N, C-alpha and C positions, 0 to 999 in steps of 0.2 A: 587794865593796862591797854593802851592803844599805841599804834605806830605813829610815825611822824607825818603820814600823808592822809589826811582826811578823817582822823579820829576813829578809824575802823580798828577792830581787834587785830592783833598780830597773827600771823599764820600759826596754826596749831600743829605742833610737831609731836607725833606719837612715837615712842621708842619701845622696841622689843629687843632685849639683849639675851640671845639664845646661845651664848658661848661663854667660856669660863675665864678668859683673861680679864684682868681689871680694866675698866673702861671709864674714863671721865666723860660722862655724857653731856654735862652742861655746856662746854665749849662747842661740842658738835651740834647740839640743838640750836645754840645761838648762831652759829655760822650758817646753818640751814635756813633759819628764820631770816637772818640778815640778807642772805642771797635771794630768797624769795621776794622780800620787800624791795630790794634793789632792782629786781626784774619786773616790778609792778604787780606782784601777786600777793597781796596782803590777806585777802579773805579766802584762804585755802587751808586744807589739811593735808599733811604729808606724813607718811610712815617711814621711819628709819629702823631697819632691822639689822642687828649685828649677829652674825651666825658663824658656825664652825666651818672649817675647810670642807668637811664631809657634806654639810648641808648645801654650801654654795656649789660644790662640785656636782651634786645631784640636780640642783636647779639649772646649772650651766648645761648639763647634758640634756635635761628634759626640755628646756625652752630654747636653747641656742644650738643644740645638737653638736656640742663641742665637748670633748672629754676633759676632765680635770678641773681643779678649782680655778676661779678667777677672783679678782679683787672686788669688783662691784657689778651688780646687775640692777636694772630698773624695770619696774612693771607699772607703766602708766595706766590710769583708768580713763573711761570715757568722760568727755566734758560734761555730761549730764549728771554724773554722780555727785550728790550734794548731801551734806550731813544735816541733822536736825537743827543745827545752829545756823544753817544757810551757808556753810563753807563748802567750796568746791573741793572734792576729794581728788587729789592729783595722782596718788598711787604710792608705791613702795620702792624705796631705795634699799637694796640689800648689800651689805658690806661684810667681808670676811677680815676681821682685824689681824689674824695671823698671816694672811696673804699680804696685807698692807705692811705689816712689820717686815716681812721678807723682801718686799719691794724697796723699802727704805729703812734698813736696820739702824742707821745713824739717827733717824728722827721719825719713828713710827707715828707720833702724834701729828706731825706735819702731813704725813701720808694720809692719815685718816681725814684730816681737814680737806685735803685735796679731793679725796674720793667722795666725801659728802657733797661738796660743791659740784663735782663731776656728775654725780647721780642726780642732783637737783636740776642741773642744766639739761641732762638727757630727758628727765620727766617733763621739762618745759618745752621740749622739742628740738633742742640743739643736737647737732651731730658732728662727727669729725671724720667722715669718710672722704670728703674732698678737701684739698689744701686750703681753700678759702674758708670753708666751714671750720676746719681745724684751727686756723689762725684766730678766728673770732671766738671760738669756744675756749681755746687755751688762754686768750687774753682775759676773758671773763673769769675763768678759773683762778688765774693768778691774782686778779684784782680782788676777788672775794675771799680766797683762801690764804693769800699771802705766800703761796708756794708755787714755784715755777714747775710746769710739767716738763718731763724729760723730752 
């Protein structure tokens, strides 16, 4: 299988599901892969981890020094990290599906799509601290996920 630009293999998306709620992984893997390709990152590997509220709360406290659970955290790796297959390892996007469902009870699947894209964009270096950065990141999120950010 190759992507549409240059015959390279598509991004490798590794999934770790460490929570109990049913999770349809296929569309989330697809949206992560499509977002990476759209951003010009085809020869990469990304890890998606779906975790419990307790696990993300612990990570949030340990790495962000903020109490309580959050919906998504990202852990980028150095640009020099490469797999045996020659793919650049981007890092890990960690998502708490239960927090996502609480964020958007009417459409938790849409919230998960938004959070996957949000995490991918953070791994690629996008941020939303400044208004201009936020507008650019939100536009990309909506384009790739099909979900408008609040």
